[in-house]
Phi, psi and omega in degrees: 000309182298328182290314173306315184291324174297315179301319178291332175286322183292320179298319179304308179304317187289328189245030182289116184296345177278351179272128184286121178297137178057025176054038179233141182296166175298321181295312181297321180296319175298319182297316181305313181298319177294323175294319176304313188288327178287335174289326170298324181294306178295317178304319173303312185294320182286330172294310177304317180291322176295321181290321177297319183291321180288342178268357178268138185288338177210155186213140175295143182274126182313316186302336179266324180292308192252071180233002177277156186215134178305148181088017169085012176275142184231170181052045170250082180305121168066006181295313181301306186296334177292317179297324177293315188288329178297316175305315180287332183281324175293333173289335176292314175301314181292337175283328177299314183297317180304313180298313183301321175295326176291318170311327182270357180064035180267089189306301185302317178291324178297308179302325182291311184288328172300312176309309177302320180292323177296322183294312178304319181291323179284338174293318175297313180294323178288328172299319184289326176295328183281319179304310177300314184297325173300307189290322176280314180289316193251336176250001172054040180269131174222177179289350176237358171228129180233104191283357183264131176260219182237117173272130173265327180201170179305121176085347181248140188235139175252130174220163176124183188253014179102347176253339185226055184265133184233125176278145174115346167297117183245162188221159179267126178302132191125215178291345186283350181262009181256156172260120186249159176265135182220125183054039175084001182239156171280136175214151180269138179282155182303153180212161180289154182237162174293155183300124178087008178257134185281127189294331179291347180254005182288130180293131178298132181285139182259164174298151172291186180301131183293330182300332186310303186302310185296322176289322178297308182294324179296307191286315182282334173293320183290317176299314180302321174300321176300311175299327178285320173302322182288327176297318184296313174302313177306314179299312182302313185288322171305316178290329176298311185303312181297318180291348178094005185302313191278342174304322183283340181286328177057046180243020182066038178046056187297325178311319177298318177295320178295320180288337177296313182294327175290313187298320181298318178300318180295315181301317181293319179304308181308326170304319179284324176299314184290329175297308190279329182270319190260340188245325177273000000 
């Protein structure tokens, strides 16, 4: 009888409903579930991007597409997006510091580092807005039109739909390898021709793969929406920190830690977006 009593007591201790699984609160556990499901969503989008890209006979080279920089600077491959990435990763560091200060119950420290995180998030969103504006307004990339073909080397352009690709067409690096709209019609700017080639016989450059613009704006926009949502939540939690809501709870500013998990996830996703769109 005593043995049964001990076994019952052991079962009660093992299956006690008040014990937090994995030494984590319910709120943090639910945040992990959400982030896992969101990771599957992003993975699906990036896998679809890879499948469409691999099925296309040619694809724009990032060094040519993402070469603009604020202030009128051109031909700076990936410099601006590298700056964007640095800003976002720096905001992840400030978020870590905010969580650390929360564990120390340091209200002023939490507020300071969270404010820097908000500024970093807004800076990233502003940079993405500039990138989109440049691509749409100046380079005429849209969800259904892509003026970028596939560059294989300096001055050499590959164009076509995979059935009529001709090497030897050359271009002047810069705006001249883009197809622009003039008087309501798409026209190609003048470009250089190879020696001995009649300019009247030069093949008209065709648009690049249409899927590029749609994939770029959708996936980077979806990530940008996550950053925007994170900034909104950060601001709300920052106001709660300043007002002293979390001081009374004495739980190490757990809400700050939960929004920190979300923010680190957003930064990690950007690393993969940066890899597939800008580096490969």
